[in-house]
PDB file of N, CA, C and O in Angstrom:
ATOM      1  N   MET A   1      59.513  33.357 -28.589  1.00  0.00           N
ATOM      2  CA  MET A   1      59.971  32.567 -28.427  1.00  0.00           C
ATOM      3  C   MET A   1      60.481  32.577 -26.986  1.00  0.00           C
ATOM      4  O   MET A   1      60.975  33.648 -26.632  1.00  0.00           O
ATOM      5  N   GLU A   2      60.458  31.636 -26.132  1.00  0.00           N
ATOM      6  CA  GLU A   2      61.243  31.964 -25.053  1.00  0.00           C
ATOM      7  C   GLU A   2      62.428  31.521 -25.460  1.00  0.00           C
ATOM      8  O   GLU A   2      62.625  31.070 -26.589  1.00  0.00           O
ATOM      9  N   PRO A   3      63.458  31.641 -24.396  1.00  0.00           N
ATOM     10  CA  PRO A   3      64.739  31.241 -24.749  1.00  0.00           C
ATOM     11  C   PRO A   3      64.361  29.536 -23.742  1.00  0.00           C
ATOM     12  O   PRO A   3      63.437  29.330 -22.954  1.00  0.00           O
ATOM     13  N   SER A   4      65.661  28.424 -24.257  1.00  0.00           N
ATOM     14  CA  SER A   4      65.504  27.286 -23.954  1.00  0.00           C
ATOM     15  C   SER A   4      66.587  27.584 -22.269  1.00  0.00           C
ATOM     16  O   SER A   4      67.150  28.623 -21.923  1.00  0.00           O
ATOM     17  N   ARG A   5      66.542  26.401 -21.638  1.00  0.00           N
ATOM     18  CA  ARG A   5      67.412  26.567 -20.593  1.00  0.00           C
ATOM     19  C   ARG A   5      68.504  26.470 -20.776  1.00  0.00           C
ATOM     20  O   ARG A   5      69.212  26.780 -19.818  1.00  0.00           O
ATOM     21  N   ASP A   6      69.195  26.013 -22.030  1.00  0.00           N
ATOM     22  CA  ASP A   6      70.313  25.931 -22.617  1.00  0.00           C
ATOM     23  C   ASP A   6      71.361  27.669 -22.764  1.00  0.00           C
ATOM     24  O   ASP A   6      72.565  27.910 -22.681  1.00  0.00           O
ATOM     25  N   GLU A   7      70.069  28.586 -23.021  1.00  0.00           N
ATOM     26  CA  GLU A   7      70.386  29.544 -23.486  1.00  0.00           C
ATOM     27  C   GLU A   7      70.347  30.724 -22.365  1.00  0.00           C
ATOM     28  O   GLU A   7      70.227  31.916 -22.649  1.00  0.00           O
ATOM     29  N   MET A   8      70.450  30.277 -21.229  1.00  0.00           N
ATOM     30  CA  MET A   8      70.509  31.351 -19.820  1.00  0.00           C
ATOM     31  C   MET A   8      71.287  31.142 -19.176  1.00  0.00           C
ATOM     32  O   MET A   8      71.516  29.974 -18.863  1.00  0.00           O
ATOM     33  N   LEU A   9      72.239  32.458 -18.565  1.00  0.00           N
ATOM     34  CA  LEU A   9      73.382  32.109 -17.509  1.00  0.00           C
ATOM     35  C   LEU A   9      72.346  33.248 -16.205  1.00  0.00           C
ATOM     36  O   LEU A   9      71.549  34.172 -16.363  1.00  0.00           O
ATOM     37  N   LEU A  10      73.021  32.411 -14.754  1.00  0.00           N
ATOM     38  CA  LEU A  10      72.544  33.053 -13.767  1.00  0.00           C
ATOM     39  C   LEU A  10      73.873  33.688 -13.350  1.00  0.00           C
ATOM     40  O   LEU A  10      74.986  33.169 -13.439  1.00  0.00           O
ATOM     41  N   GLY A  11      73.497  35.170 -12.775  1.00  0.00           N
ATOM     42  CA  GLY A  11      74.541  35.802 -12.128  1.00  0.00           C
ATOM     43  C   GLY A  11      73.844  35.804 -10.794  1.00  0.00           C
ATOM     44  O   GLY A  11      72.631  35.865 -10.591  1.00  0.00           O
ATOM     45  N   VAL A  12      75.017  35.711  -9.752  1.00  0.00           N
ATOM     46  CA  VAL A  12      74.741  35.752  -8.197  1.00  0.00           C
ATOM     47  C   VAL A  12      75.787  36.802  -7.560  1.00  0.00           C
ATOM     48  O   VAL A  12      77.015  36.778  -7.645  1.00  0.00           O
ATOM     49  N   ASP A  13      75.147  37.518  -7.048  1.00  0.00           N
ATOM     50  CA  ASP A  13      76.011  38.733  -6.100  1.00  0.00           C
ATOM     51  C   ASP A  13      75.642  38.194  -4.563  1.00  0.00           C
ATOM     52  O   ASP A  13      74.525  38.135  -4.049  1.00  0.00           O
ATOM     53  N   LEU A  14      76.962  37.810  -3.978  1.00  0.00           N
ATOM     54  CA  LEU A  14      77.048  37.271  -2.775  1.00  0.00           C
ATOM     55  C   LEU A  14      77.381  38.561  -2.252  1.00  0.00           C
ATOM     56  O   LEU A  14      78.298  39.102  -2.870  1.00  0.00           O
ATOM     57  N   GLY A  15      76.750  39.428  -0.981  1.00  0.00           N
ATOM     58  CA  GLY A  15      77.212  40.377  -0.370  1.00  0.00           C
ATOM     59  C   GLY A  15      77.176  40.213   1.214  1.00  0.00           C
ATOM     60  O   GLY A  15      76.918  39.104   1.682  1.00  0.00           O
ATOM     61  N   GLY A  16      77.464  41.431   2.147  1.00  0.00           N
ATOM     62  CA  GLY A  16      77.466  41.065   3.496  1.00  0.00           C
ATOM     63  C   GLY A  16      75.690  41.349   3.731  1.00  0.00           C
ATOM     64  O   GLY A  16      75.075  40.805   4.648  1.00  0.00           O
ATOM     65  N   THR A  17      75.183  42.083   2.950  1.00  0.00           N
ATOM     66  CA  THR A  17      73.601  42.138   3.417  1.00  0.00           C
ATOM     67  C   THR A  17      72.738  41.514   2.884  1.00  0.00           C
ATOM     68  O   THR A  17      71.753  41.183   3.545  1.00  0.00           O
ATOM     69  N   LYS A  18      72.861  41.150   1.450  1.00  0.00           N
ATOM     70  CA  LYS A  18      72.201  40.290   0.424  1.00  0.00           C
ATOM     71  C   LYS A  18      72.467  39.615  -0.307  1.00  0.00           C
ATOM     72  O   LYS A  18      73.331  39.974  -1.108  1.00  0.00           O
ATOM     73  N   VAL A  19      71.950  38.445  -0.416  1.00  0.00           N
ATOM     74  CA  VAL A  19      72.456  37.794  -1.764  1.00  0.00           C
ATOM     75  C   VAL A  19      71.139  38.057  -3.107  1.00  0.00           C
ATOM     76  O   VAL A  19      69.929  37.939  -2.913  1.00  0.00           O
ATOM     77  N   GLU A  20      71.679  38.360  -4.190  1.00  0.00           N
ATOM     78  CA  GLU A  20      71.191  38.911  -5.161  1.00  0.00           C
ATOM     79  C   GLU A  20      71.134  38.003  -6.382  1.00  0.00           C
ATOM     80  O   GLU A  20      72.196  38.059  -7.001  1.00  0.00           O
ATOM     81  N   ALA A  21      70.177  37.126  -6.966  1.00  0.00           N
ATOM     82  CA  ALA A  21      70.727  36.225  -7.996  1.00  0.00           C
ATOM     83  C   ALA A  21      69.690  36.680  -9.564  1.00  0.00           C
ATOM     84  O   ALA A  21      68.493  36.950  -9.459  1.00  0.00           O
ATOM     85  N   GLY A  22      70.091  36.683 -10.302  1.00  0.00           N
ATOM     86  CA  GLY A  22      69.757  36.844 -11.965  1.00  0.00           C
ATOM     87  C   GLY A  22      69.603  36.195 -13.004  1.00  0.00           C
ATOM     88  O   GLY A  22      70.552  36.346 -13.773  1.00  0.00           O
ATOM     89  N   LEU A  23      68.807  35.522 -13.376  1.00  0.00           N
ATOM     90  CA  LEU A  23      68.519  34.644 -14.499  1.00  0.00           C
ATOM     91  C   LEU A  23      68.526  35.584 -15.679  1.00  0.00           C
ATOM     92  O   LEU A  23      67.806  36.582 -15.639  1.00  0.00           O
ATOM     93  N   VAL A  24      69.461  35.282 -16.967  1.00  0.00           N
ATOM     94  CA  VAL A  24      69.322  36.576 -17.972  1.00  0.00           C
ATOM     95  C   VAL A  24      69.766  35.764 -19.289  1.00  0.00           C
ATOM     96  O   VAL A  24      70.658  34.917 -19.253  1.00  0.00           O
ATOM     97  N   ASP A  25      69.161  36.055 -20.284  1.00  0.00           N
ATOM     98  CA  ASP A  25      69.024  35.552 -21.627  1.00  0.00           C
ATOM     99  C   ASP A  25      70.384  35.743 -22.132  1.00  0.00           C
ATOM    100  O   ASP A  25      71.262  36.433 -21.613  1.00  0.00           O
ATOM    101  N   LEU A  26      70.472  34.917 -23.417  1.00  0.00           N
ATOM    102  CA  LEU A  26      72.111  35.470 -24.199  1.00  0.00           C
ATOM    103  C   LEU A  26      71.880  36.888 -24.696  1.00  0.00           C
ATOM    104  O   LEU A  26      72.894  37.569 -24.841  1.00  0.00           O
ATOM    105  N   ARG A  27      70.816  37.387 -24.953  1.00  0.00           N
ATOM    106  CA  ARG A  27      70.757  38.975 -25.368  1.00  0.00           C
ATOM    107  C   ARG A  27      70.882  40.136 -23.843  1.00  0.00           C
ATOM    108  O   ARG A  27      70.725  41.355 -23.914  1.00  0.00           O
ATOM    109  N   GLY A  28      71.161  39.446 -22.699  1.00  0.00           N
ATOM    110  CA  GLY A  28      71.198  40.346 -21.726  1.00  0.00           C
ATOM    111  C   GLY A  28      69.877  40.501 -21.176  1.00  0.00           C
ATOM    112  O   GLY A  28      69.859  41.337 -20.273  1.00  0.00           O
ATOM    113  N   ARG A  29      68.701  39.939 -21.440  1.00  0.00           N
ATOM    114  CA  ARG A  29      67.770  40.255 -20.824  1.00  0.00           C
ATOM    115  C   ARG A  29      67.507  39.998 -19.532  1.00  0.00           C
ATOM    116  O   ARG A  29      68.268  39.038 -19.658  1.00  0.00           O
ATOM    117  N   VAL A  30      67.104  39.916 -18.218  1.00  0.00           N
ATOM    118  CA  VAL A  30      66.637  39.774 -17.072  1.00  0.00           C
ATOM    119  C   VAL A  30      65.445  39.105 -17.332  1.00  0.00           C
ATOM    120  O   VAL A  30      64.473  39.686 -17.815  1.00  0.00           O
ATOM    121  N   VAL A  31      65.453  37.463 -16.935  1.00  0.00           N
ATOM    122  CA  VAL A  31      63.922  37.075 -17.175  1.00  0.00           C
ATOM    123  C   VAL A  31      63.273  36.861 -16.351  1.00  0.00           C
ATOM    124  O   VAL A  31      62.043  36.825 -16.404  1.00  0.00           O
ATOM    125  N   VAL A  32      64.376  36.554 -14.819  1.00  0.00           N
ATOM    126  CA  VAL A  32      63.704  36.857 -13.361  1.00  0.00           C
ATOM    127  C   VAL A  32      65.123  36.968 -12.314  1.00  0.00           C
ATOM    128  O   VAL A  32      66.329  36.718 -12.333  1.00  0.00           O
ATOM    129  N   SER A  33      64.307  37.394 -11.624  1.00  0.00           N
ATOM    130  CA  SER A  33      65.855  38.090 -10.453  1.00  0.00           C
ATOM    131  C   SER A  33      64.937  37.589  -9.160  1.00  0.00           C
ATOM    132  O   SER A  33      63.811  37.092  -9.169  1.00  0.00           O
ATOM    133  N   HIS A  34      66.037  37.971  -7.766  1.00  0.00           N
ATOM    134  CA  HIS A  34      65.430  37.671  -6.587  1.00  0.00           C
ATOM    135  C   HIS A  34      66.622  38.008  -5.743  1.00  0.00           C
ATOM    136  O   HIS A  34      67.789  37.993  -6.134  1.00  0.00           O
ATOM    137  N   ARG A  35      66.171  38.335  -4.459  1.00  0.00           N
ATOM    138  CA  ARG A  35      66.934  39.160  -3.463  1.00  0.00           C
ATOM    139  C   ARG A  35      66.150  38.349  -2.258  1.00  0.00           C
ATOM    140  O   ARG A  35      65.075  37.782  -2.066  1.00  0.00           O
ATOM    141  N   TYR A  36      67.273  38.632  -1.629  1.00  0.00           N
ATOM    142  CA  TYR A  36      66.986  37.927   0.130  1.00  0.00           C
ATOM    143  C   TYR A  36      68.456  38.455   0.667  1.00  0.00           C
ATOM    144  O   TYR A  36      69.483  38.817   0.092  1.00  0.00           O
ATOM    145  N   PRO A  37      68.043  38.317   2.097  1.00  0.00           N
ATOM    146  CA  PRO A  37      69.122  39.025   2.981  1.00  0.00           C
ATOM    147  C   PRO A  37      70.124  37.857   2.964  1.00  0.00           C
ATOM    148  O   PRO A  37      69.630  36.778   2.638  1.00  0.00           O
ATOM    149  N   THR A  38      71.572  37.869   3.282  1.00  0.00           N
ATOM    150  CA  THR A  38      72.463  36.976   3.825  1.00  0.00           C
ATOM    151  C   THR A  38      72.460  37.226   4.997  1.00  0.00           C
ATOM    152  O   THR A  38      72.070  38.197   5.646  1.00  0.00           O
ATOM    153  N   HIS A  39      73.185  35.751   5.392  1.00  0.00           N
ATOM    154  CA  HIS A  39      72.887  35.375   6.835  1.00  0.00           C
ATOM    155  C   HIS A  39      74.352  34.966   7.593  1.00  0.00           C
ATOM    156  O   HIS A  39      74.337  34.005   8.362  1.00  0.00           O
ATOM    157  N   PRO A  40      75.607  35.705   7.366  1.00  0.00           N
ATOM    158  CA  PRO A  40      76.957  35.502   7.753  1.00  0.00           C
ATOM    159  C   PRO A  40      77.014  34.586   9.134  1.00  0.00           C
ATOM    160  O   PRO A  40      77.863  33.706   9.280  1.00  0.00           O
ATOM    161  N   ASP A  41      76.297  34.809   9.845  1.00  0.00           N
ATOM    162  CA  ASP A  41      75.767  33.761  10.958  1.00  0.00           C
ATOM    163  C   ASP A  41      75.603  32.375  11.174  1.00  0.00           C
ATOM    164  O   ASP A  41      75.818  31.613  12.116  1.00  0.00           O
ATOM    165  N   LYS A  42      75.095  32.252   9.861  1.00  0.00           N
ATOM    166  CA  LYS A  42      75.032  30.732   9.625  1.00  0.00           C
ATOM    167  C   LYS A  42      76.205  29.868   8.909  1.00  0.00           C
ATOM    168  O   LYS A  42      76.025  28.736   8.459  1.00  0.00           O
ATOM    169  N   GLY A  43      77.197  30.440   8.881  1.00  0.00           N
ATOM    170  CA  GLY A  43      78.294  29.810   8.301  1.00  0.00           C
ATOM    171  C   GLY A  43      78.850  30.010   6.923  1.00  0.00           C
ATOM    172  O   GLY A  43      78.138  30.804   6.309  1.00  0.00           O
ATOM    173  N   PRO A  44      79.831  29.590   6.239  1.00  0.00           N
ATOM    174  CA  PRO A  44      80.389  29.724   5.111  1.00  0.00           C
ATOM    175  C   PRO A  44      80.035  28.322   4.405  1.00  0.00           C
ATOM    176  O   PRO A  44      80.861  27.457   4.696  1.00  0.00           O
ATOM    177  N   ASP A  45      79.286  28.004   3.781  1.00  0.00           N
ATOM    178  CA  ASP A  45      79.119  26.996   2.867  1.00  0.00           C
ATOM    179  C   ASP A  45      79.254  27.406   1.781  1.00  0.00           C
ATOM    180  O   ASP A  45      78.561  26.832   0.942  1.00  0.00           O
ATOM    181  N   VAL A  46      79.855  28.158   1.445  1.00  0.00           N
ATOM    182  CA  VAL A  46      80.217  28.475  -0.031  1.00  0.00           C
ATOM    183  C   VAL A  46      81.074  29.235  -0.796  1.00  0.00           C
ATOM    184  O   VAL A  46      80.907  29.594  -1.962  1.00  0.00           O
ATOM    185  N   VAL A  47      82.115  29.483   0.026  1.00  0.00           N
ATOM    186  CA  VAL A  47      82.668  30.932  -0.135  1.00  0.00           C
ATOM    187  C   VAL A  47      84.243  30.710   0.425  1.00  0.00           C
ATOM    188  O   VAL A  47      84.499  30.541   1.617  1.00  0.00           O
ATOM    189  N   ARG A  48      85.147  30.738  -0.536  1.00  0.00           N
ATOM    190  CA  ARG A  48      86.661  30.811  -0.320  1.00  0.00           C
ATOM    191  C   ARG A  48      87.272  31.431   0.518  1.00  0.00           C
ATOM    192  O   ARG A  48      88.035  30.962   1.363  1.00  0.00           O
ATOM    193  N   LEU A  49      86.784  33.302   0.229  1.00  0.00           N
ATOM    194  CA  LEU A  49      87.285  34.360   0.820  1.00  0.00           C
ATOM    195  C   LEU A  49      86.182  35.323   0.918  1.00  0.00           C
ATOM    196  O   LEU A  49      85.870  35.842  -0.154  1.00  0.00           O
ATOM    197  N   ALA A  50      85.670  35.600   1.722  1.00  0.00           N
ATOM    198  CA  ALA A  50      84.663  36.717   1.865  1.00  0.00           C
ATOM    199  C   ALA A  50      85.262  37.728   2.993  1.00  0.00           C
ATOM    200  O   ALA A  50      85.381  37.273   4.131  1.00  0.00           O
ATOM    201  N   PRO A  51      85.565  38.794   2.793  1.00  0.00           N
ATOM    202  CA  PRO A  51      85.857  39.535   3.936  1.00  0.00           C
ATOM    203  C   PRO A  51      84.821  40.568   4.718  1.00  0.00           C
ATOM    204  O   PRO A  51      84.836  40.989   5.875  1.00  0.00           O
ATOM    205  N   ASN A  52      83.959  40.792   3.663  1.00  0.00           N
ATOM    206  CA  ASN A  52      82.590  41.443   4.409  1.00  0.00           C
ATOM    207  C   ASN A  52      81.858  40.275   5.271  1.00  0.00           C
ATOM    208  O   ASN A  52      81.143  40.577   6.227  1.00  0.00           O
ATOM    209  N   LEU A  53      82.020  39.260   4.981  1.00  0.00           N
ATOM    210  CA  LEU A  53      81.203  38.299   5.641  1.00  0.00           C
ATOM    211  C   LEU A  53      82.306  37.496   6.431  1.00  0.00           C
ATOM    212  O   LEU A  53      81.830  36.481   6.939  1.00  0.00           O
ATOM    213  N   ARG A  54      83.727  37.687   6.687  1.00  0.00           N
ATOM    214  CA  ARG A  54      84.458  37.141   7.639  1.00  0.00           C
ATOM    215  C   ARG A  54      84.496  35.352   7.341  1.00  0.00           C
ATOM    216  O   ARG A  54      84.522  34.600   8.316  1.00  0.00           O
ATOM    217  N   TRP A  55      84.497  34.859   6.094  1.00  0.00           N
ATOM    218  CA  TRP A  55      84.474  33.337   5.661  1.00  0.00           C
ATOM    219  C   TRP A  55      85.662  33.352   5.061  1.00  0.00           C
ATOM    220  O   TRP A  55      86.042  34.457   4.673  1.00  0.00           O
ATOM    221  N   GLN A  56      86.493  32.252   4.839  1.00  0.00           N
ATOM    222  CA  GLN A  56      87.449  32.110   4.430  1.00  0.00           C
ATOM    223  C   GLN A  56      87.627  30.592   4.006  1.00  0.00           C
ATOM    224  O   GLN A  56      87.235  29.715   4.776  1.00  0.00           O
ATOM    225  N   HIS A  57      88.424  30.153   2.359  1.00  0.00           N
ATOM    226  CA  HIS A  57      89.039  29.042   2.115  1.00  0.00           C
ATOM    227  C   HIS A  57      87.606  27.992   2.365  1.00  0.00           C
ATOM    228  O   HIS A  57      87.590  27.106   3.220  1.00  0.00           O
ATOM    229  N   VAL A  58      86.724  28.228   1.661  1.00  0.00           N
ATOM    230  CA  VAL A  58      85.398  27.470   1.497  1.00  0.00           C
ATOM    231  C   VAL A  58      85.514  27.268  -0.250  1.00  0.00           C
ATOM    232  O   VAL A  58      86.075  28.238  -0.759  1.00  0.00           O
ATOM    233  N   PRO A  59      85.216  26.511  -0.959  1.00  0.00           N
ATOM    234  CA  PRO A  59      85.310  25.835  -2.384  1.00  0.00           C
ATOM    235  C   PRO A  59      84.032  26.289  -3.145  1.00  0.00           C
ATOM    236  O   PRO A  59      83.282  25.450  -3.644  1.00  0.00           O
ATOM    237  N   LEU A  60      83.847  27.306  -3.209  1.00  0.00           N
ATOM    238  CA  LEU A  60      82.546  28.011  -3.944  1.00  0.00           C
ATOM    239  C   LEU A  60      82.370  27.355  -5.344  1.00  0.00           C
ATOM    240  O   LEU A  60      81.405  26.643  -5.621  1.00  0.00           O
ATOM    241  N   ARG A  61      83.215  27.604  -6.063  1.00  0.00           N
ATOM    242  CA  ARG A  61      83.154  26.917  -7.547  1.00  0.00           C
ATOM    243  C   ARG A  61      82.671  25.450  -7.349  1.00  0.00           C
ATOM    244  O   ARG A  61      81.672  24.779  -7.609  1.00  0.00           O
ATOM    245  N   GLU A  62      83.953  25.283  -6.726  1.00  0.00           N
ATOM    246  CA  GLU A  62      83.417  23.066  -6.487  1.00  0.00           C
ATOM    247  C   GLU A  62      82.077  22.938  -5.993  1.00  0.00           C
ATOM    248  O   GLU A  62      81.256  22.189  -6.522  1.00  0.00           O
ATOM    249  N   ARG A  63      81.876  23.534  -5.155  1.00  0.00           N
ATOM    250  CA  ARG A  63      80.175  23.306  -4.733  1.00  0.00           C
ATOM    251  C   ARG A  63      79.086  23.457  -5.334  1.00  0.00           C
ATOM    252  O   ARG A  63      78.077  22.787  -5.555  1.00  0.00           O
ATOM    253  N   LEU A  64      79.569  24.710  -5.614  1.00  0.00           N
ATOM    254  CA  LEU A  64      77.879  24.892  -6.731  1.00  0.00           C
ATOM    255  C   LEU A  64      78.233  23.748  -8.055  1.00  0.00           C
ATOM    256  O   LEU A  64      77.338  22.945  -8.321  1.00  0.00           O
ATOM    257  N   MET A  65      79.017  23.713  -8.545  1.00  0.00           N
ATOM    258  CA  MET A  65      79.124  22.927  -9.848  1.00  0.00           C
ATOM    259  C   MET A  65      78.876  21.549  -9.334  1.00  0.00           C
ATOM    260  O   MET A  65      78.550  20.735 -10.198  1.00  0.00           O
ATOM    261  N   ASP A  66      78.946  21.206  -8.355  1.00  0.00           N
ATOM    262  CA  ASP A  66      78.595  19.704  -8.046  1.00  0.00           C
ATOM    263  C   ASP A  66      77.189  19.681  -7.586  1.00  0.00           C
ATOM    264  O   ASP A  66      76.560  18.729  -8.047  1.00  0.00           O
ATOM    265  N   ALA A  67      76.433  20.572  -6.702  1.00  0.00           N
ATOM    266  CA  ALA A  67      75.295  20.575  -6.752  1.00  0.00           C
ATOM    267  C   ALA A  67      74.484  21.330  -8.105  1.00  0.00           C
ATOM    268  O   ALA A  67      73.257  21.240  -8.095  1.00  0.00           O
ATOM    269  N   LEU A  68      74.963  21.871  -8.955  1.00  0.00           N
ATOM    270  CA  LEU A  68      74.296  22.415 -10.052  1.00  0.00           C
ATOM    271  C   LEU A  68      74.361  21.566 -11.556  1.00  0.00           C
ATOM    272  O   LEU A  68      73.561  21.388 -12.475  1.00  0.00           O
ATOM    273  N   ARG A  69      75.755  21.156 -11.274  1.00  0.00           N
ATOM    274  CA  ARG A  69      75.896  20.191 -12.234  1.00  0.00           C
ATOM    275  C   ARG A  69      75.877  20.968 -13.866  1.00  0.00           C
ATOM    276  O   ARG A  69      75.295  20.462 -14.825  1.00  0.00           O
ATOM    277  N   ILE A  70      76.529  22.095 -13.914  1.00  0.00           N
ATOM    278  CA  ILE A  70      76.736  23.406 -14.687  1.00  0.00           C
ATOM    279  C   ILE A  70      77.600  23.971 -14.689  1.00  0.00           C
ATOM    280  O   ILE A  70      77.815  24.437 -13.571  1.00  0.00           O
ATOM    281  N   PRO A  71      78.604  24.334 -15.692  1.00  0.00           N
ATOM    282  CA  PRO A  71      79.898  25.320 -15.274  1.00  0.00           C
ATOM    283  C   PRO A  71      79.249  26.234 -14.225  1.00  0.00           C
ATOM    284  O   PRO A  71      78.081  26.596 -14.087  1.00  0.00           O
ATOM    285  N   VAL A  72      80.395  26.501 -13.509  1.00  0.00           N
ATOM    286  CA  VAL A  72      80.407  27.908 -12.985  1.00  0.00           C
ATOM    287  C   VAL A  72      81.663  28.430 -12.668  1.00  0.00           C
ATOM    288  O   VAL A  72      82.590  27.784 -12.179  1.00  0.00           O
ATOM    289  N   VAL A  73      81.673  29.793 -13.000  1.00  0.00           N
ATOM    290  CA  VAL A  73      82.624  30.643 -12.780  1.00  0.00           C
ATOM    291  C   VAL A  73      82.601  31.887 -11.506  1.00  0.00           C
ATOM    292  O   VAL A  73      81.845  32.835 -11.719  1.00  0.00           O
ATOM    293  N   VAL A  74      83.277  31.892 -10.417  1.00  0.00           N
ATOM    294  CA  VAL A  74      83.654  32.392  -9.603  1.00  0.00           C
ATOM    295  C   VAL A  74      84.648  33.739  -9.651  1.00  0.00           C
ATOM    296  O   VAL A  74      85.862  33.568  -9.763  1.00  0.00           O
ATOM    297  N   THR A  75      84.119  34.998  -9.567  1.00  0.00           N
ATOM    298  CA  THR A  75      84.775  36.183  -9.891  1.00  0.00           C
ATOM    299  C   THR A  75      84.394  37.052  -8.911  1.00  0.00           C
ATOM    300  O   THR A  75      83.272  36.784  -8.481  1.00  0.00           O
ATOM    301  N   ASN A  76      85.019  38.180  -8.300  1.00  0.00           N
ATOM    302  CA  ASN A  76      84.793  39.460  -7.883  1.00  0.00           C
ATOM    303  C   ASN A  76      83.696  40.587  -8.809  1.00  0.00           C
ATOM    304  O   ASN A  76      83.862  40.859  -9.998  1.00  0.00           O
ATOM    305  N   ASP A  77      82.932  40.958  -8.210  1.00  0.00           N
ATOM    306  CA  ASP A  77      81.821  41.503  -8.688  1.00  0.00           C
ATOM    307  C   ASP A  77      82.251  42.826  -9.886  1.00  0.00           C
ATOM    308  O   ASP A  77      81.679  43.019 -10.959  1.00  0.00           O
ATOM    309  N   VAL A  78      83.433  43.628  -9.309  1.00  0.00           N
ATOM    310  CA  VAL A  78      83.995  44.522 -10.034  1.00  0.00           C
ATOM    311  C   VAL A  78      84.602  43.859 -11.669  1.00  0.00           C
ATOM    312  O   VAL A  78      84.300  44.275 -12.788  1.00  0.00           O
ATOM    313  N   ARG A  79      85.396  42.882 -11.358  1.00  0.00           N
ATOM    314  CA  ARG A  79      85.659  42.017 -12.514  1.00  0.00           C
ATOM    315  C   ARG A  79      84.602  41.685 -13.421  1.00  0.00           C
ATOM    316  O   ARG A  79      84.637  41.856 -14.640  1.00  0.00           O
ATOM    317  N   ALA A  80      83.740  41.240 -12.810  1.00  0.00           N
ATOM    318  CA  ALA A  80      82.841  40.758 -13.392  1.00  0.00           C
ATOM    319  C   ALA A  80      81.570  42.098 -14.161  1.00  0.00           C
ATOM    320  O   ALA A  80      80.733  41.758 -14.997  1.00  0.00           O
ATOM    321  N   ALA A  81      81.652  43.006 -13.842  1.00  0.00           N
ATOM    322  CA  ALA A  81      81.268  44.342 -14.302  1.00  0.00           C
ATOM    323  C   ALA A  81      81.935  44.616 -15.335  1.00  0.00           C
ATOM    324  O   ALA A  81      81.334  45.003 -16.337  1.00  0.00           O
ATOM    325  N   ALA A  82      83.227  44.490 -15.337  1.00  0.00           N
ATOM    326  CA  ALA A  82      84.172  44.856 -16.411  1.00  0.00           C
ATOM    327  C   ALA A  82      84.003  43.742 -17.627  1.00  0.00           C
ATOM    328  O   ALA A  82      84.689  43.830 -18.645  1.00  0.00           O
TER     329      ALA A  82
END
């Protein structure tokens, strides 16, 4: 049986060279993932502080919650892995 949309988590890694996203079920299985290049020169429309991209004070969490209408947690990749 396929998990419902309410039983999925979306993880996004925004890096200096790539953005990688993965949709994961509650058992930790990756349902789908996608990777595409980061374009820091196009501007910081979704970040508060990203020193590797030279972006600062962009309200990522709020913008994502407004756009997606779901709860959003923004954290450092090392903290997320822990």
